[in-house]
Each structure stands twice: as C-alpha cells, then as structure tokens.
LOKE-536071 format. One record per residue (C-alpha): x, y, z; residue in three letters. Coordinates in steps of 0.02 Angstrom, whole numbers, padded with zeros to 5 digits, always signed. Example, Ala and Ser with C-alpha at 12.3 -4.5 7.8 and 13.67 -1.06 7.14 Angstrom:
+00615-00225+00390ala+00684-00053+00357ser
***
This chain:
-01058-00273-03620met-01092-00210-03436asn-01103-00021-03408leu-01171-00011-03247arg-01028+00080-03132gly-01041+00080-02939pro-01217+00128-02844ser-01226+00336-02808leu-01229+00278-02632arg-01050+00177-02631ser-00996+00334-02741arg-01061+00451-02596ile-00941+00342-02475ala-00776+00307-02553leu-00817+00546-02592leu-00844+00554-02398thr-00712+00435-02375ala-00608+00507-02473gly-00615+00674-02404ala-00581+00634-02233val-00445+00546-02281ala-00400+00673-02375ile-00414+00798-02224ala-00370+00654-02075val-00167+00659-02185val-00154+00829-02176gly-00214+00881-02004val-00080+00713-01935ala+00054+00783-02065ala+00051+00928-01980thr+00022+00883-01816ser+00178+00785-01823trp+00288+00946-01920val+00226+01053-01753leu+00266+00923-01621val+00446+00897-01716arg+00466+01087-01727arg+00407+01075-01535glu+00531+00939-01476leu+00697+00974-01562arg+00657+01178-01489asn+00662+01093-01316gln+00817+01000-01371val+00912+01167-01458asp+00877+01297-01311val+00957+01181-01183arg+01096+01170-01297leu+01080+01327-01320leu+01078+01370-01134thr+01247+01283-01123val+01331+01327-01257ala+01292+01532-01235arg+01373+01499-01039gln+01538+01425-01094leu+01553+01551-01240ala+01534+01683-01128thr+01643+01621-00958gly+01503+01608-00873gly+01469+01484-00718pro+01580+01279-00763gly+01692+01161-00739pro+01846+01243-00811phe+01835+01424-00762gly+01884+01460-00959leu+02031+01557-00912asp+02098+01482-01071glu+02037+01356-01204leu+02064+01171-01150pro+02231+01119-01222arg+02228+00941-01327pro+02260+00799-01206gly+02214+00871-01060met+02075+00800-00950arg+01925+00889-00887val+01760+00863-00823gln+01574+00855-00947glu+01504+01018-00883pro+01335+01024-00819phe+01333+00855-00793ala+01297+00858-00996phe+01259+00695-01034asp+01306+00690-01205asn+01437+00756-01275ala+01568+00892-01300ile+01708+00939-01397gln+01815+01093-01411phe+01897+01176-01569ile+02024+01315-01570asp+02061+01438-01688ala+02205+01323-01810glu+02040+01188-01791gly+02148+01050-01664asp+01989+00963-01584val+02017+00951-01384ile+01893+00823-01312val+01872+00760-01129pro+01941+00611-01070ala+01782+00529-01026thr+01710+00564-01174gln+01751+00405-01292ser+01714+00462-01454ser+01750+00628-01523glu+01586+00745-01653leu+01636+00757-01804pro+01719+00898-01871val+01656+01004-02032thr+01741+01141-02117gln+01614+01255-02054his+01637+01220-01897asp+01819+01290-01910glu+01782+01433-02016arg+01664+01444-01820val+01799+01430-01728ala+01929+01549-01819ala+01786+01699-01822gly+01720+01700-01954glu+01541+01620-01935ala+01402+01651-01836glu+01348+01481-01732ala+01231+01370-01806tyr+01141+01203-01786phe+01173+01049-01880his+01141+00853-01846asp+01257+00712-01843val+01266+00543-01841arg+01418+00459-01726val+01426+00261-01721glu+01251+00243-01773gly+01165+00374-01633thr+01075+00541-01697his+01151+00686-01615leu+01079+00865-01595arg+01269+00991-01631val+01269+01179-01581ile+01429+01244-01626thr+01459+01416-01540val+01620+01563-01542pro+01687+01571-01407leu+01747+01739-01316thr+01919+01718-01287gln+01956+01624-01476gly+01908+01456-01525gly+01736+01361-01531ala+01651+01238-01404val+01518+01105-01469gln+01384+01038-01385leu+01290+00866-01446ala+01116+00802-01384arg+01075+00627-01420gly+00884+00656-01504leu+00843+00454-01486ser+00706+00499-01368glu+00660+00649-01507val+00657+00510-01651asp+00543+00374-01555gly+00424+00503-01498thr+00412+00526-01666leu+00400+00386-01733arg+00271+00335-01594gly+00162+00477-01648met+00153+00406-01828val+00103+00237-01790leu-00042+00325-01705ile-00082+00457-01817leu-00088+00325-01962val-00184+00224-01870leu-00308+00341-01802leu-00304+00406-01998ser-00354+00238-02057val-00482+00217-01909ala-00547+00393-01945gly-00563+00321-02141val-00656+00197-02097gly-00772+00258-01981val-00814+00420-02111ala-00848+00259-02246gly-00990+00178-02167val-01061+00359-02091ala-01048+00406-02282gly-01135+00242-02314leu-01249+00280-02188leu-01287+00463-02235val-01302+00401-02429ala-01435+00272-02354arg-01541+00418-02249gly-01520+00537-02404ala-01554+00439-02542leu-01713+00349-02476arg-01818+00492-02565pro-01723+00426-02724val-01754+00258-02725glu-01930+00282-02660arg-01917+00378-02848leu-01866+00245-02920thr-01979+00120-02864thr-02114+00229-02876ala-02052+00252-03096ala-02021+00057-03126glu-02201+00054-03050asn-02237+00143-03178val-02148+00088-03332ala-02225-00065-03244arg-02423-00060-03231thr-02449+00108-03343gln-02524+00149-03180glu-02492+00362-03167leu-02592+00364-02992asp-02405+00317-02891ala-02364+00476-02799ala-02223+00496-02695ile-02275+00569-02496glu-02169+00735-02500val-02098+00786-02325glu-01956+00882-02347arg-01940+01055-02445ser-01739+01013-02524asp-01664+00979-02677glu-01747+00803-02669leu-01901+00855-02592gly-01950+00982-02775arg-01919+00795-02877leu-02022+00702-02799ala-02131+00866-02793ser-02074+00873-03001ser-02110+00687-03017phe-02282+00686-02947asn-02323+00843-03057asp-02249+00745-03215met-02344+00600-03150leu-02525+00715-03150lys-02467+00813-03300ala-02470+00630-03386leu-02622+00539-03326gly-02736+00716-03375thr-02651+00687-03557ser-02699+00509-03555arg-02884+00548-03491glu-02866+00689-03634gln-02828+00571-03746gln-02966+00456-03716arg-03086+00582-03705arg-03049+00630-03879leu-03029+00462-03951val-03225+00428-03871ala-03284+00606-03914asp-03209+00564-04107ala-03268+00370-04116ser-03452+00463-04059his-03443+00613-04181glu-03369+00477-04312leu-03517+00362-04297arg-03658+00445-04370thr-03581+00528-04520pro-03523+00358-04565leu-03708+00268-04518thr-03778+00413-04630ser-03656+00382-04776leu-03666+00189-04751arg-03860+00181-04776thr-03861+00294-04914asn-03722+00186-05010val-03847+00026-04950glu-03990+00135-05046val-03926+00161-05196leu-03837-00027-05201ala-03994-00098-05204arg-04096+00058-05300gly-04044-00006-05457arg-04221+00061-05527glu-04230+00237-05418leu-04276+00411-05514ala-04115+00491-05592pro-04197+00639-05456ala-04193+00547-05332glu-04019+00481-05352arg-03958+00653-05392glu-04017+00692-05214arg-03919+00517-05135leu-03760+00583-05206leu-03765+00749-05164ala-03790+00694-04990asp-03659+00572-04982leu-03506+00712-05056thr-03604+00814-04914gly-03564+00719-04783glu-03379+00674-04855leu-03358+00855-04853glu-03413+00856-04659glu-03323+00698-04641leu-03132+00754-04700ser-03190+00924-04614ala-03199+00816-04444leu-03034+00729-04468val-02929+00835-04526ala-03000+00954-04354glu-02963+00802-04255leu-02790+00785-04326val-02750+00969-04290glu-02808+00957-04126leu-02727+00786-04077ala-02552+00819-04139thr-02532+01011-04132glu-02412+01008-04256ser-02471+01160-04367gln-02471+01264-04200val-02330+01213-04112ser-02183+01183-04281ala-02193+01392-04346glu-02051+01498-04271asp-02142+01648-04183ala-02091+01818-04258gln-02185+01975-04282asp-02350+01951-04355val-02482+02088-04420arg-02648+02071-04341leu-02762+02189-04425asp-02685+02118-04583glu-02724+01947-04549leu-02887+01992-04512val-02913+02078-04678asp-02859+01923-04756gly-02950+01848-04677val-03105+01945-04692val-03106+01965-04902glu-03079+01780-04894arg-03246+01742-04804ala-03357+01887-04904arg-03315+01808-05083arg-03351+01629-05019arg-03490+01680-04912thr-03582+01843-04984gly-03578+01887-04807gln-03560+02084-04771thr-03419+02120-04666phe-03393+02268-04554glu-03205+02267-04484val-03134+02403-04386ile-02936+02379-04347ser-02791+02488-04300glu-02615+02419-04341pro-02578+02305-04209ala-02405+02194-04225val-02391+02056-04116val-02244+01908-04106asn-02328+01753-04133gly-02353+01595-04265arg-02449+01651-04429pro-02515+01522-04480thr-02595+01463-04311gly-02659+01645-04281leu-02742+01648-04464glu-02833+01479-04427arg-02909+01552-04261ala-02971+01717-04342ile-03035+01594-04477arg-03137+01499-04352asn-03177+01627-04258leu-03259+01712-04441val-03331+01532-04485asp-03424+01531-04331asn-03524+01713-04347ala-03568+01659-04501cys-03625+01527-04465lys-03737+01621-04352trp-03755+01780-04412asn-03932+01811-04537pro-03945+01860-04688ala-03906+02023-04729gly-03853+02081-04553glu-03661+02127-04553pro-03548+02006-04475ile-03411+02160-04349glu-03239+02112-04334val-03150+02241-04219ser-02940+02232-04209val-02866+02345-04075ser-02693+02317-03991ser-02698+02145-03968thr-02874+02081-03962arg-02996+02020-04098val-03182+02036-04095ala-03312+01963-04180val-03485+01987-04180arg-03626+01908-04264asp-03839+01980-04246arg-03894+01790-04219gly-03984+01717-04057pro-03853+01759-03955gly-03785+01635-03810ile-03863+01556-03671glu-03799+01583-03533ala-03761+01422-03502asp-03661+01355-03630asp-03549+01523-03618arg-03418+01442-03497pro-03425+01272-03611his-03418+01369-03825val-03239+01311-03800phe-03274+01130-03762asp-03193+01020-03889arg-03359+00921-03967phe-03477+01050-03862tyr-03631+01092-03958arg-03768+01199-03889ala-03948+01135-03896asp-04005+01244-04046ala-03805+01196-04150ala-03883+01031-04144arg-03963+01022-04297ala-03830+01144-04390met-03664+01061-04485ser-03472+01087-04418gly-03387+00980-04335ser-03410+01050-04153gly-03183+01069-04145leu-03203+01256-04242gly-03159+01344-04089leu-03084+01218-03965ser-02930+01229-04097ile-02962+01433-04057val-02922+01424-03885arg-02784+01292-03930gln-02694+01409-04053val-02717+01563-03907ile-02679+01489-03748glu-02489+01403-03849ala-02494+01603-03871his-02503+01627-03690gly-02693+01725-03710gly-02833+01666-03696lys-03014+01682-03779val-03187+01735-03713phe-03365+01746-03772ala-03493+01873-03709glu-03663+01922-03771glu-03660+02069-03874ala-03778+02201-03850glu-03909+02228-03949gly-03935+02059-03973gly-03807+01908-04060gly-03647+01839-03973ala-03461+01908-03974val-03324+01791-03988val-03145+01835-03997gly-02975+01826-03915phe-02840+01936-03832glu-02656+01919-03822leu-02552+01967-03678pro-02441+02111-03761thr-02239+02044-03763asp-02328+01846-03778pro-02186+01700-03820ser-02285+01553-03896pro-02254+01395-03784ser-02132+01270-03903glu-02246+01141-03854glu-02446+01164-03823ser-02514+01108-03652asp-02626+00943-03662asp-02743+01047-03552ser-02781+01175-03679asn-02857+01009-03778thr-03017+01021-03691glu-03102+01136-03813arg-03287+01219-03837leu-03337+01242-04007ala-03547+01267-04065arg
***
C-alpha cells in the first residue's frame, strides 16, 4: 500500500491557491454587492425624486389639481421612459393612454393609496421585464406608482459577475503558480537537508555538512542537522578509539594468560611451588581482566548511570559508607571531614564515583599514612600522600586509559577516574585533580548547587582519564 501523499511543495501551493481563492471570492462577492446596491440606489433616487414632485403637487404635466380619473388621457410626466399609474383611494387604477401595460397592484399598494401605509420600493416583472417600482401616497388622496426598468442594471451586474469569475479563476491560477515558486524557493534548504540525510544514510559519511545561509527556522534546522552530524561523528570516533584502546589494553593480559596456560600445559614436570605460582598469576590476571571488561562495559553503555532516577542523596552518608568498606578491605587509615550535604542525583552512580576516588587514593597512598576525605556542600575531595601528579599529567588524569609513567608498572585498568568524570558530568558537575600542599594529590568532584542529571550522558563524557 502506497502511503505517500502529495509533496510538501504541492500542499503549500494548494494551500496558497485555496487561501487566495477564498480571499478573491470574498472580495468579488463584496464588490458585486456594493456595486448592485449603488446601481439600484441610483434608480431609487431617481424614482423617489419624480414621485415626490407628483405627490406634493409640484410641477408636472397634470397640474395635479385633482387626481386623474379612469379613462382620462394623460401624457407621461417628465418624459419618464418606463411606467406610471395612479391608484385612487378606492383602489381603482388609472393608467396613461400612451402606456400599454398596467403595473401589478398589491394589497400593500392599496393601503398606501388609502393612507394606511408609507411609501415603499419593490421589484416586479411585467411581461418578462424586471422593474423597480415605488408607490407613494398623494397629498390629495390616492397614490402614484412609478416604475423603472432594471434591465440595464441587471446587464451590468451579469457582466460584472462574468468579469469577477474570470478574474477569480485567473487569480487562483496565478496564486497556485506563485505558491509553487515560493514553495520551491522556501523548501530548497529542506531539499538540501533531505539530500544530505539520504547521502549520510547511503554512504555512512558524517562530514556532509550543509552550508547555512539564513537565520530563520530553516537555517536553524540546517544548523541543528550539522550539529547532529558533528555529534554523531564525534560519537563514532570515540567508539572507534574505545575499541582500539580496549583491544590494546586487553592484548597484554590475554597474552600473559595464554603464555601461562601454555606453560602449564607443557609443564607436567613442574614443581608444585612453580605450579602454584603460575596458578596464582592466572587468577590475578583473570581478576584484572574481569575488572577491565566490567569497566569497559560501564563506560560504553552508561546503563547504570542513566537508568537510575535522580533523588535527594546524602553525600556525606555515601562517603561514610564507601570509606568504611575501603577501610575493612584495604586496612588503610582514613580521616573523614564532612558536614551534612544533600544533593539531587543518582545514588548508585555517585557511590561508584566516590569509590573509584577512594580506590585511586588507596593505590597511591603509602602504608601507614592517612587518606583524607572531605565533604562540604556539593564538593567531595580525596587526598593521598603519594608522589603527587606531575604538571604534564594533571590535564590528562581523567582521560580514558591514560596512565602516567609512574603508574605503568602498577595494576589497574586505567578507567577508574574516567568513570568518575563520566558520572559527575552526567550530573552537570566537574572533576578536578590538584597537587596537595605538603605532597600528594587531591582528586575529587564538585556538583552544581541545583544539579539536573541528564537522562543520557553525552558521548563526549566517555573521554576519561585515569592513572
């Protein structure tokens, strides 16, 4: 089934033609009514002028000393070229001898002649001729009826109708053509946008930007399309780098695992101690590999960060819980300086970010030295007393898979701090890494006063740093 209807260009042209048609018909009908009223008003004025002269006994062919009697021969007044007749008070009709036809008399006309009604206009047809008739009471009694043909007026109006119809049809046609031309010009940016979208869908090339030449709605649409292509291109590049970096990071533990497995497979005569050592190495490498894969999945999908609903969270209580578990697990000494702090966020994501900060500090902090964790308002900072962060490394410590020279010999996936930045930027906050006074490093984050966690983390947030 074909669901395609008329094109947008055709619909615009049809709507334009329809709007013009309504306007033209309205103007034409109004013009016709006004012209008709004016022409008929001219006829009425002439009829009324003559009728008043007759009714008041003014100058006329009769003198009007008395009402003409039936059968009386009279001349047509003022060379009046249509019809005249008199009606006496009893309703008898007096028609000039030169007039061949008699005007129809209604009960209303008889009431006017009897002095019971005012003068009035009306239309009649006599022998197929359209007449405008006025019936006016006379001062000495009776009434006079004057009629004027409307054939000239009707002919003018019929000609005007034909002209208006032709002009309306021409106007609608011109409006349709103009609508097509306007639609073609107005939709040219949309056509370019459609072509670009089809080209992207066909070639998968995301660099097909559209040149923006205007600042109206269509220009904004083209700019939004370019921004979308740019975001998609950035996302694709980040995915490509993620895969490349992941493959690089996975290569080393997988190679080590394969080597150890091959040694175990060949070494049936290995001493028990050597076998135990190899098995311990295998177990440790598998744990590191599992952690790396889990963090890669978190970083790539962001599922846990974006799926949880935001709620009011006691930041200080999250820190206390994370520190207590780290203290039991690592045996490190912690000093917590906190005050009640409530933020709006996703508790699971924030807890993971705090846990990664604490784990990072545990990795660098020398044994016996306390790790300081401070919470104030919307800021969490974790200080270790390790070697600190080199100035050249400081801008990159939250980049994905970044590892400082001093960290290359240490265990870790290189993704811990990148996940911290991912979580915090999804909450609208920012991360920081600073040199601590007296040695060591301070790494943490700060949330906005009224954070509004985004429903979807920006793919640019996947560029993370860890050391």
